[in-house]
Steps between C-alpha positions, in 0.01 A plus 500: 500500500865584428539882500772471233254365247568673166222664310431389147364836409705721266443872508591745223475877469172581327360809339236718667234347280555161673493639859201285583709194414767626739245528774367154434853352507576671830171386653571146396848516654361639827250217511771241430723630779203500741469123445866451597519716809269485799247762599725653765766585239272607218160600626184570305538866590849501349372352179212742478725800559749387236228445240346837574836671476599346163154563360564875531876519447557391140869597476586341829351168414712481183809557721403221738436263213852558378632454852320172562616364163858521628426296813466123526455473878141530621607626841673795330196568288277504805733730693527747215125512449444561869748785496262690275249506781725749686480747212877560531669221318307572178596865527868407518476250218330737264729796564824309479396288201434817302785717633841336456683798661318437829628141500852623452459745787379211716801282418759780526385674816337224701748206467387357834178396328682346211561124557866397523442205272296543184431312180707556193214689329466757778234713335234238424153607600467235771832607654397865501182399680708313756712814548202725544329256738775551755418869515124476548377639827128448546375747760174672558484862366574769757544873527873496552746720313826412323739798485780551249738794548748643248717670756717716267194623319340579833806662658632717217165665423409514871812703583404754230144535620543487882797736473275756338198436723723550811708778340835321536684586175804292596278188479337550162827630348705233676769761565618395850603159622415581863133567426317182403155392407368163635206270449388273786367193312315360798302821540453514123346155496277586792390821321399336172334202664241727668401234746496208261684168535848475350557184299858573393730793420798519266751782465748532213792743543872562483761365738556759776823588673630255757381701800159579356212339696236569230444138390544362851207715613293400196557128569419562865155611381442175309599623153686277259794703364701452181788730424712561189822684428460823307654519156694784333177694444417476873211262423431166662551224248206251476298675774187570294497146352541343848214703646274389215604136556413521872166646412427243229581217746236640732243539225539145380541317828260687732129554491386842375503786739676840480841571350647834607793647305708786641661625184430751221682350204297427190687171459263355758197549279508143355511362855190697596318390188580134569391533862166640395448216253549263795226691689737661751430845637795729418613805697791722413649740752755758390603863516309765308664838553309659211440826698865548604723757327779248428284235340643151549448203270194390700253228414487364149166600344440158339559316820279742692211458254484121520520461878347638817752777572573662838751784532772461764515880525208493741667249734868579496512615868406148611804319351778747394744715693814715454816495708778757517552856625262786419637830376180705460526659847122484536436165668403424859752245623468242776816320616452152639783340696531171685689170519177317432542599136796258473263211561276589206572250218360737232519842659334679206201272535450606864496869400251431221261358754493841667453701180233261363296507817514881494413500126818700418769458243812344648825695479799473733879508531709247691782677685634176642378160631307655791389841368270622224351835395133474395367775269150644511313774316369661816542521873164338539618193309817487712293512821290204380814299425653588838186373674516184296859424606422576865220243485696233316859558624475661846875494561603667174654848511317755292619847390334777308724678244502852374688453180764751395653430158882506508586403143489173308851389601398449867134426414361737768561640843238463774381649821319242710305490823406191692126420508 
């Protein structure tokens, strides 16, 4: 039979008291379609599952009645009914039909999914369904993690907390340009995954200076990066909204798993609430610092209460480091020197491997392209690092320093002996 055969049935929105009539009408339409299409396209199991679903889901069957009433092509009706068997298409239809702002986000931020040619009445129900259908991804549930990072939120509060934890006042006060705090995003992602599978990772942040390799390193680790110019208040315009849009796209086009947000702003509470409604597990990772003398902004209490919260304070050594000279005159210093350093594409990353494997906080100062001073809290730590470099870089020159402070103008004077 011709699959474009038009149904003579007319469906209208009914009240809850006539829900049994809705179910009967749907059952009749399923039976009618089954006489048009062969068993391979519309099996007895399909029909049974649909009837069972709509028997329980009263609200959803009213929505599908409205949908089918806009269609005259039986092939389209069959395809839309079969989409409900995935459990994803219905979710999208129901959410977008009842939340106009989500549809606007879809059109504004994901234009690739928006057809180039469209009917004059763009926002008819059937056209919205067509738009949503292009985004449906029917996959089996898994234990993967989708990560969303608000970099400025992470960085600003991290500098305050790590600067105090490592007793580097110039970092938490931001008083010197030659002493800098860094976050290694690849190591951060590895830290928060805790052995789980990464589905995707998104970072929102400001545009760095031309010679800054921050975002190049992040992209190298598989993160999708979006950057914005800062405004007069030193804030990224649109950053929070864009992060929410990335997250919402994942919620509505992927099967439920875990969404992990690295941010502490209370503006993300609605996102967490929506994710939980969609049966996603939600983790938030952010700085705490509640026991530090100079208390930073820290984690928003509301966001913390509605999610599974983990403090970054307990893991900072695995993904942060500080570069620049030390003026405390109480560090054990190891100088590393060698032309091999010039071949390192991201030289800070190589040093972090050493510190992470030794479970130490990374701090160093680059003298030039082939020489760095590595700072340690004790001679024992220095000896461990020296052994590490001898194993991994046998030809590198290593020197042990006895630091003698000479004033801040010249950073420091040194007496060194070859090891």
